[in-house]
OpenMM code with the backbone's topology and positions (N, CA, C; nanometers):
from openmm import Vec3, app, unit

residues = "UNK UNK UNK UNK UNK UNK UNK UNK UNK UNK UNK UNK UNK UNK UNK UNK UNK UNK UNK UNK UNK UNK UNK UNK UNK UNK UNK UNK UNK UNK UNK UNK UNK UNK UNK UNK UNK UNK UNK UNK UNK UNK UNK UNK UNK UNK UNK UNK UNK UNK UNK UNK UNK UNK UNK UNK UNK UNK UNK UNK UNK UNK UNK UNK UNK UNK UNK UNK UNK UNK UNK UNK UNK UNK UNK UNK UNK UNK UNK UNK UNK UNK UNK UNK UNK UNK UNK".split()
positions = [
    Vec3(5.1819, -0.9003, -1.2790),
    Vec3(5.2856, -0.8425, -1.3618),
    Vec3(5.3771, -0.7571, -1.2741),
    Vec3(5.5017, -0.7856, -1.2775),
    Vec3(5.5980, -0.7091, -1.1987),
    Vec3(5.6337, -0.5794, -1.2673),
    Vec3(5.6597, -0.5852, -1.3961),
    Vec3(5.6990, -0.4653, -1.4714),
    Vec3(5.6157, -0.4553, -1.5986),
    Vec3(5.4899, -0.4123, -1.5876),
    Vec3(5.4055, -0.4045, -1.7080),
    Vec3(5.4556, -0.2952, -1.8024),
    Vec3(5.4366, -0.3190, -1.9310),
    Vec3(5.4731, -0.2145, -2.0275),
    Vec3(5.3641, -0.1066, -2.0262),
    Vec3(5.3894, 0.0018, -2.0931),
    Vec3(5.2969, 0.1164, -2.0900),
    Vec3(5.1603, 0.0816, -2.1479),
    Vec3(5.1575, -0.0052, -2.2501),
    Vec3(5.0279, -0.0462, -2.3067),
    Vec3(4.9428, -0.1187, -2.2034),
    Vec3(5.0070, -0.2063, -2.1255),
    Vec3(4.9347, -0.2795, -2.0203),
    Vec3(4.8844, -0.1821, -1.9147),
    Vec3(4.9658, -0.0862, -1.8755),
    Vec3(4.9250, 0.0140, -1.7766),
    Vec3(4.8062, 0.0938, -1.8298),
    Vec3(4.8139, 0.1362, -1.9550),
    Vec3(4.7047, 0.2137, -2.0156),
    Vec3(4.5759, 0.1320, -2.0209),
    Vec3(4.5868, 0.0051, -2.0620),
    Vec3(4.4683, -0.0813, -2.0688),
    Vec3(4.4042, -0.0972, -1.9316),
    Vec3(4.4869, -0.1150, -1.8307),
    Vec3(4.4342, -0.1301, -1.6941),
    Vec3(4.3683, -0.0018, -1.6447),
    Vec3(4.4262, 0.1109, -1.6765),
    Vec3(4.3664, 0.2385, -1.6351),
    Vec3(4.2331, 0.2610, -1.7034),
    Vec3(4.2241, 0.2239, -1.8299),
    Vec3(4.0973, 0.2355, -1.9029),
    Vec3(3.9932, 0.1424, -1.8406),
    Vec3(4.0329, 0.0193, -1.8094),
    Vec3(3.9411, -0.0767, -1.7478),
    Vec3(3.8940, -0.0262, -1.6117),
    Vec3(3.9834, 0.0329, -1.5332),
    Vec3(3.9456, 0.0875, -1.4027),
    Vec3(3.8469, 0.2027, -1.4186),
    Vec3(3.8706, 0.2892, -1.5153),
    Vec3(3.7804, 0.4026, -1.5378),
    Vec3(3.6426, 0.3532, -1.5814),
    Vec3(3.6388, 0.2534, -1.6700),
    Vec3(3.5107, 0.1978, -1.7150),
    Vec3(3.4359, 0.1327, -1.5998),
    Vec3(3.5081, 0.0599, -1.5140),
    Vec3(3.4453, -0.0026, -1.3980),
    Vec3(3.3873, 0.1037, -1.3048),
    Vec3(3.4617, 0.2106, -1.2816),
    Vec3(3.4144, 0.3181, -1.1941),
    Vec3(3.2863, 0.3810, -1.2499),
    Vec3(3.2797, 0.3982, -1.3821),
    Vec3(3.1591, 0.4538, -1.4447),
    Vec3(3.0395, 0.3599, -1.4266),
    Vec3(3.0612, 0.2292, -1.4493),
    Vec3(2.9518, 0.1311, -1.4328),
    Vec3(2.9055, 0.1252, -1.2880),
    Vec3(2.9998, 0.1330, -1.1955),
    Vec3(2.9647, 0.1295, -1.0529),
    Vec3(2.8831, 0.2525, -1.0147),
    Vec3(2.9228, 0.3696, -1.0637),
    Vec3(2.8496, 0.4931, -1.0339),
    Vec3(2.7083, 0.4869, -1.0918),
    Vec3(2.6949, 0.4355, -1.2134),
    Vec3(2.5632, 0.4232, -1.2760),
    Vec3(2.4749, 0.3263, -1.1973),
    Vec3(2.5323, 0.2154, -1.1538),
    Vec3(2.4562, 0.1177, -1.0745),
    Vec3(2.4098, 0.1806, -0.9443),
    Vec3(2.4956, 0.2590, -0.8812),
    Vec3(2.4591, 0.3242, -0.7551),
    Vec3(2.3444, 0.4241, -0.7774),
    Vec3(2.3502, 0.4981, -0.8881),
    Vec3(2.2437, 0.5945, -0.9205),
    Vec3(2.1103, 0.5245, -0.9408),
    Vec3(2.1121, 0.4059, -0.9983),
    Vec3(1.9892, 0.3358, -1.0344),
    Vec3(1.9453, 0.2313, -0.9311),
    Vec3(2.0171, 0.2203, -0.8203),
    Vec3(1.9919, 0.1142, -0.7227),
    Vec3(1.8496, 0.1145, -0.6669),
    Vec3(1.7876, 0.2293, -0.6567),
    Vec3(1.6544, 0.2362, -0.5953),
    Vec3(1.5433, 0.2541, -0.6985),
    Vec3(1.5776, 0.2407, -0.8252),
    Vec3(1.4773, 0.2443, -0.9312),
    Vec3(1.4151, 0.1054, -0.9435),
    Vec3(1.2911, 0.0962, -0.9843),
    Vec3(1.2302, -0.0358, -1.0035),
    Vec3(1.3062, -0.1144, -1.1113),
    Vec3(1.3216, -0.2439, -1.0891),
    Vec3(1.3847, -0.3306, -1.1886),
    Vec3(1.2748, -0.3821, -1.2802),
    Vec3(1.2796, -0.3402, -1.4045),
    Vec3(1.1753, -0.3756, -1.5006),
    Vec3(1.2418, -0.4349, -1.6246),
    Vec3(1.1920, -0.5500, -1.6676),
    Vec3(1.2472, -0.6153, -1.7861),
    Vec3(1.2078, -0.5370, -1.9111),
    Vec3(1.2707, -0.5690, -2.0226),
    Vec3(1.2410, -0.4998, -2.1485),
    Vec3(1.0962, -0.5179, -2.1918),
    Vec3(1.0353, -0.6309, -2.1506),
    Vec3(0.8951, -0.6524, -2.1879),
    Vec3(0.7968, -0.6043, -2.0806),
    Vec3(0.8477, -0.5251, -1.9815),
    Vec3(0.7595, -0.4578, -1.8880),
    Vec3(0.7296, -0.5277, -1.7567),
    Vec3(0.7906, -0.6411, -1.7283),
    Vec3(0.7650, -0.7100, -1.6016),
    Vec3(0.8555, -0.6552, -1.4920),
    Vec3(0.7954, -0.6292, -1.3778),
    Vec3(0.8737, -0.5812, -1.2636),
    Vec3(0.9368, -0.6999, -1.1924),
    Vec3(1.0625, -0.6850, -1.1549),
    Vec3(1.1359, -0.7913, -1.0876),
    Vec3(1.1771, -0.7424, -0.9491),
    Vec3(1.1442, -0.8214, -0.8476),
    Vec3(1.1849, -0.7873, -0.7118),
    Vec3(1.3336, -0.8219, -0.6951),
    Vec3(1.4079, -0.7312, -0.6372),
    Vec3(1.5506, -0.7522, -0.6137),
    Vec3(1.5697, -0.7999, -0.4703),
    Vec3(1.6201, -0.9226, -0.4573),
    Vec3(1.6408, -0.9830, -0.3257),
    Vec3(1.7896, -1.0097, -0.3051),
    Vec3(1.8294, -1.0109, -0.1799),
    Vec3(1.9692, -1.0362, -0.1455),
    Vec3(1.9786, -1.1578, -0.0551),
    Vec3(2.0827, -1.2354, -0.0739),
    Vec3(2.1107, -1.3476, 0.0152),
    Vec3(2.1897, -1.2946, 0.1342),
    Vec3(2.1486, -1.3329, 0.2547),
    Vec3(2.2073, -1.2774, 0.3767),
    Vec3(2.2609, -1.3871, 0.4677),
    Vec3(2.3709, -1.3541, 0.5354),
    Vec3(2.4210, -1.4465, 0.6368),
    Vec3(2.4481, -1.3753, 0.7685),
    Vec3(2.4313, -1.2420, 0.7700),
    Vec3(2.4517, -1.1679, 0.8950),
    Vec3(2.3906, -1.0281, 0.8819),
    Vec3(2.3954, -0.9537, 0.9898),
    Vec3(2.3362, -0.8194, 0.9930),
    Vec3(2.4073, -0.7263, 0.8955),
    Vec3(2.5377, -0.7405, 0.8851),
    Vec3(2.6117, -0.6544, 0.7915),
    Vec3(2.5652, -0.6750, 0.6483),
    Vec3(2.5382, -0.8001, 0.6100),
    Vec3(2.4852, -0.8281, 0.4767),
    Vec3(2.3524, -0.7566, 0.4563),
    Vec3(2.2669, -0.7592, 0.5579),
    Vec3(2.1365, -0.6942, 0.5480),
    Vec3(2.1515, -0.5437, 0.5297),
    Vec3(2.2394, -0.4838, 0.6073),
    Vec3(2.2613, -0.3393, 0.5961),
    Vec3(2.3160, -0.3025, 0.4584),
    Vec3(2.4088, -0.3808, 0.4089),
    Vec3(2.4664, -0.3554, 0.2769),
    Vec3(2.3617, -0.3738, 0.1671),
    Vec3(2.2774, -0.4752, 0.1820),
    Vec3(2.1726, -0.5002, 0.0834),
    Vec3(2.0752, -0.3830, 0.0759),
    Vec3(2.0316, -0.3341, 0.1910),
    Vec3(1.9390, -0.2200, 0.1947),
    Vec3(2.0056, -0.0971, 0.1347),
    Vec3(2.1299, -0.0749, 0.1690),
    Vec3(2.2049, 0.0407, 0.1171),
    Vec3(2.2159, 0.0361, -0.0354),
    Vec3(2.2156, -0.0856, -0.0917),
    Vec3(2.2322, -0.1014, -0.2358),
    Vec3(2.1027, -0.1312, -0.3093),
    Vec3(1.9883, -0.1095, -0.2437),
    Vec3(1.8605, -0.1160, -0.3123),
    Vec3(1.7857, -0.2473, -0.3067),
    Vec3(1.8291, -0.3427, -0.2270),
    Vec3(1.7555, -0.4693, -0.2175),
    Vec3(1.6171, -0.4448, -0.1584),
    Vec3(1.5214, -0.5207, -0.2079),
    Vec3(1.3831, -0.5055, -0.1636),
    Vec3(1.3365, -0.6210, -0.0763),
    Vec3(1.4108, -0.7292, -0.0775),
    Vec3(1.3665, -0.8498, -0.0063),
    Vec3(1.4874, -0.9367, 0.0272),
    Vec3(1.4601, -1.0392, 0.1065),
    Vec3(1.5621, -1.1383, 0.1397),
    Vec3(1.5387, -1.2598, 0.0510),
    Vec3(1.6427, -1.3024, -0.0189),
    Vec3(1.6326, -1.4216, -0.1011),
    Vec3(1.6546, -1.5452, -0.0159),
    Vec3(1.7744, -1.5600, 0.0354),
    Vec3(1.8116, -1.6738, 0.1181),
    Vec3(1.8746, -1.6197, 0.2449),
    Vec3(1.8230, -1.6615, 0.3593),
    Vec3(1.8799, -1.6222, 0.4877),
    Vec3(1.9532, -1.7427, 0.5441),
    Vec3(2.0833, -1.7307, 0.5570),
    Vec3(2.1662, -1.8408, 0.6065),
    Vec3(2.1599, -1.8428, 0.7585),
    Vec3(2.0524, -1.9011, 0.8124),
    Vec3(2.0313, -1.9002, 0.9577),
    Vec3(2.1413, -1.9742, 1.0317),
    Vec3(2.1982, -2.0771, 0.9703),
    Vec3(2.3053, -2.1494, 1.0402),
    Vec3(2.4265, -2.0593, 1.0624),
    Vec3(2.4508, -1.9665, 0.9697),
    Vec3(2.5624, -1.8742, 0.9884),
    Vec3(2.5296, -1.7661, 1.0902),
    Vec3(2.4039, -1.7247, 1.0950),
    Vec3(2.3620, -1.6268, 1.1947),
    Vec3(2.3763, -1.6875, 1.3339),
    Vec3(2.3267, -1.8087, 1.3514),
    Vec3(2.3296, -1.8742, 1.4825),
    Vec3(2.4694, -1.9207, 1.5215),
    Vec3(2.5549, -1.9438, 1.4245),
    Vec3(2.6903, -1.9910, 1.4498),
    Vec3(2.7687, -1.8924, 1.5353),
    Vec3(2.7380, -1.7662, 1.5237),
    Vec3(2.8103, -1.6622, 1.5962),
    Vec3(2.7590, -1.6428, 1.7394),
    Vec3(2.6489, -1.7061, 1.7730),
    Vec3(2.5923, -1.6914, 1.9067),
    Vec3(2.6642, -1.7870, 2.0018),
    Vec3(2.7049, -1.7353, 2.1147),
    Vec3(2.7726, -1.8197, 2.2143),
    Vec3(2.6709, -1.9089, 2.2851),
    Vec3(2.7199, -2.0087, 2.3542),
    Vec3(2.6328, -2.1005, 2.4278),
    Vec3(2.5474, -2.0251, 2.5288),
    Vec3(2.6066, -1.9302, 2.5971),
    Vec3(2.5337, -1.8520, 2.6972),
    Vec3(2.4196, -1.7736, 2.6316),
    Vec3(2.4469, -1.7131, 2.5181),
    Vec3(2.3428, -1.6385, 2.4485),
    Vec3(2.2320, -1.7333, 2.4011),
    Vec3(2.2697, -1.8535, 2.3589),
    Vec3(2.1722, -1.9514, 2.3122),
    Vec3(2.0791, -1.9929, 2.4256),
    Vec3(2.1347, -2.0086, 2.5472),
    Vec3(2.0514, -2.0441, 2.6626),
    Vec3(1.9455, -1.9379, 2.6882),
    Vec3(1.9825, -1.8131, 2.6740),
    Vec3(1.8877, -1.7037, 2.6957),
    Vec3(1.7772, -1.7092, 2.5926),
    Vec3(1.8103, -1.7483, 2.4680),
    Vec3(1.7085, -1.7558, 2.3636),
    Vec3(1.6102, -1.8687, 2.3902),
    Vec3(1.6564, -1.9790, 2.4469),
    Vec3(1.5704, -2.0951, 2.4700),
    Vec3(1.4740, -2.0746, 2.5856),
    Vec3(1.5117, -1.9934, 2.6826),
    Vec3(1.4297, -1.9810, 2.8032),
    Vec3(1.3665, -1.8482, 2.8148),
] * unit.nanometer
topology = app.Topology()
chain = topology.addChain("A")
for resn in residues:
    res = topology.addResidue(resn, chain)
    for name in ("N", "CA", "C"):
        topology.addAtom(name, app.Element.getBySymbol(name[0]), res)
């Protein structure tokens, strides 16, 4: 929208405020156990493709690795680095 009317601006500001509240609540609860309504504990796992993903996952309460994209991890290694790993 190039020139939103005031109602559109107000709606967007309300949506932004609601999102900020949900994000803050999620951050507060990130390290609490995930338990279903019927009492089952659920492990929270994150899919990773690099070290930054792992750091972000830990920072946000992940407890395990779901899927590790090894091809993406190895893709960033140069040929010279790969030779060192093999020998």
